[in-house]
N, C-alpha and C positions, 0 to 999 in steps of 0.2 A: 290538545288541550292538556291532557294528562302530562305530556313530556315538557310543557312550558311551566307546569305547577312545580314537577321535580326540579327544574332549571332555576326556578325562583327560589326554591327552598334551599338548594345548595348554594346559591348566590348569598342569600340570608346567612347560612350557616358560617360561609367564607368570611363574611364582613364582620360577625360576632367574633371569631376567632382571631382575625386580624386586629380589631379594636382592643380585645382583651390582651393581646399579645403587646400592643402600644402601650396600654395603661399599666402593665406589669413592668414593661421595659422602662418606664417613667419613675418607677418607685426606687429604683436602682441610682444611686449617685455616680457620676462620671469622674474620672480622674482630672477633666477639665474644670470641672465645678469644685471639685476638692482644692485644686490649686488657687481658683478664684476666690473660693471662701476663706481660705487661708489667709491670702495676701489682704484680703480685705480685714479680717479679723486681727491680724498682726499690725496693720495700719492703725485700726481703730484703738488697740491696746496701747500702742506707741503713744497716741494722742491723749487717752483718758487714764490709762493705768487702772480701769476698773474691771475687776477679775469676776464680779458677782454676776454679770450677764453670761458669762460662759459656764454658770452652775445651774441656768435654768432649762428645763426641758422644752418649755415653750418659748423659744427665742428664734431670731433668724440664724443662729449657730447650730441648729438642729434641724436637719432637712431630710426628706427621703428615708434612706436606711443608714444615715451617718450623722455625724456631729463633730464639733469643734472641740478639743479639749487642750489643757494648757498646762506646760512644765515650768518650774522656776528651777533655774540652772544655778543660781546661786545657793539655794538650799537643797538642791537636786532631790525635788519632790514634785508630786504631782499638785498644781496650783488649783486646777477648776477641772471638773468633769460633770457634764450634764446628766449622763445615764447612770453612771455609778459614782455618786457623791461621796460614798465611804472611801473613794480612793484618794480623795484631796488630803494632802498633808503626808501622805505615803512616801517612802523613799522610793526613787525609780527603780534602783537595783532589786527591790521587793517585791515589784510588780511582776506576777507571775500567770500565766495562763493556766487552763484547767489542767494541763499535762505537768505543770511545775516548772516549765520552763521561764526563763527570765523574758520579758518582751523588749527591754533596753539593752542594746549592746554596750560594753564597756566604753568609756569615752564618748558617750552619747552626745553630750553638751558641747565638747570641744569639736567635734564632727559637724554638727549644726552650726556652731560659731564660724567655722572655717569655711562655710559653704553660704555665700550671701544669696544665692538662688533658691537655698532649701536643699533639703535631702529627702530621700524616699527610703523607708525601712521596711523590710518584711517580717512578718512574724505571725504566730497564731493567736486568735482571740475570738471569743464567742459573738456572734451577731446579737444585737438587742433583741432580747426576749428568748434567746436560746441557751442552751447550757453546754452544747457541743463546740469546741473551737472550729473556726474556718480560717483559711488563708486571708490575711488582712495586709494590705500595703498602705502606710500611712506617709503622708508628706508633712515635714517639719521645717517651720521657718523662725527665726530669730525676730521678734518684735523689738526693732531699733529702740536704743535708749533705755531698755528694760532688761530685767533678769529672765525675760519669758521667751520660752518657744511655743508658738502657736501650732497645733496640729489637728489633723482630720485624715480619715481613711476611707479605703473602699474595700469590699469583700470581692475579690478577683482571684480566679485560680490561673489565668493566663497571663496577665500583663507582667513584663519583666521590669525590673529595676532600671535597665538600661532604657527601655521605651518611656518609662515615667519620667527619668532624668532628663531626657531630651525635651518632653513637654514642659517641664517646670523651668527649665533654662531659657525658654522663650519669655521675652517680655509682653 
């Protein structure tokens, strides 16, 4: 009798740990979700030209631990950012992480323009609600017929740009 109670207690503990791990795992966006959301957002922006929706924290463009943001390549500025609205209007090359390093590579807009399937870029950026930088990889895709590049990223220490590029090159 005592042995079966211990066995039941262990089974319940294992179940709780398993469910907690699954729940935590669901709070992190995946690279596949980022590609799908960015493509959807770029398509929406191409049709509507409406930037306002990308400045709202409570929108379909903010999910799990990430969000869609938009760059204007004609003006070379951040056009919309739901988490840090103070970035809107800032010159792309002036956007720096907490270590003072630029987050946009030289020629960013031209690079994205030349890649119809989009481009992944790696940089350091603080996670929402944190002050310390983490490794972030963002997917950037031109919104057809607009000056805008639609972007979103994941915080990931392992995914390589080559792996991510293969993922985004699939239709």
